[in-house]
N, C-alpha and C positions, 0 to 999 in steps of 0.2 A: 388155321395155321397162322402163327405169329409172323410179323414182319422181321426180316433180318436187319439188325442194326447197321447203319452205314459204316461204323468202325470196323466191322468184319471185312467189308470191301477194301477199306484203306489198308488193313493189315495184310490181306491177300496181295494187294497191289505192291506193297512194300517188299514182301517176300519174293515175288516174281522179279521186281526191279533189282533187289539185292542179288538174286541168283544170276541174273544177266550181268549186272555190274561187276560181280565177282570175277567172272571169266574175262571181261574186258579190262578190269583193273589189274589182274594178274598179267595179261598181255602187255598192258601199258608199263608195268613195273619191269618186265623183261625187256621191253623196248628201250627203257631208260639206260640199260646196261650196254647198249650198242652205241656206236659212234654217231649214228643218225637216227635218233628216236622219232617215233610217230606221236602225234598228239592224241589225246583222249578222244577228241571229236572224230579224227580219222579212223581210229580203231572202232568206235561205236558204229560209224558208217559201214565199215567192212563187216562188222558183226551182223548188222541188219541185212547186208547183201549176202550173208552166209559164206563169207570167205574164211579160209583157214588163217587165223590171226598169226600164229607162229610162223607159218610159211611166208606170209606177207611181210612180216618184220624182217625176215632173212632176205627176201627179195629186195626190199627197200634198202637194206644195208649193202647188198651187192650192187645195186644201181648207183647209189651215192658213192661208194668206195671206188668203183671203177669209172665213175663219171660217164655213165652210159647215156645214150640219146633215147631214153625211155622214161615214161612216167608210170606211177602206180595205176593210174586210171587205164592206161593202155594195157598193162599187164592183166588187170582185172577183166578187161574186155576179151583179151586173148584166152584167159582161163574160162570165161563164160561160154566161149565158142568151142570149148573142149580142146584147146591147143596145149601142147607140152611146153611148160614154162622153161624147162631146162634147155630146149632147143632155141627158144627165143633169146634167152640170156647168153647162150653160147655164140649165136650169130652176132648179137650186139657187141659182145666182147671182142669177137674176131674183127668186126668193123673198126672198133676203137684201136686195136693193135695195129691195124693197117692204115690208120689215120683217115678213114673214110667216114662219111656221114651215114648213119643208120636211118633208113626210112621205114618206120614201123608199118605204115599203111601198105606200102609196096610189098614188104616181107609178108605181112599178114595175108594179103590177097594171094600171093604165090603159095604160101604154106597151106592155106585151106583149099586151094584149087587142086593141089597135089594130094592132099590127105582126105579127099571126099570119100565117104563110105556109102 
């Protein structure tokens, strides 16, 4: 059996990279149309952590628009623990309306202790 030329591996790698990059580039382009866009590096990181990029762009816009006391890293952690993001954002928005500081760690502990299955 003949050896496979190295160029074949390079071409396969490029196709895989382009397939992945296409999804992230499209999300990056969509993010640019928002008021608070995410960087390409942030989107690649979220893609590797298997986050829904479209949803994360919307969450980022919600956090920044409403000036919530949350970060995307906290939201990702909440999602990975199978929490409902809608609940998290609603409570954070309610705290903001009432001029209270939102403590993510405290809310997260209470939320997951109530919602144990």
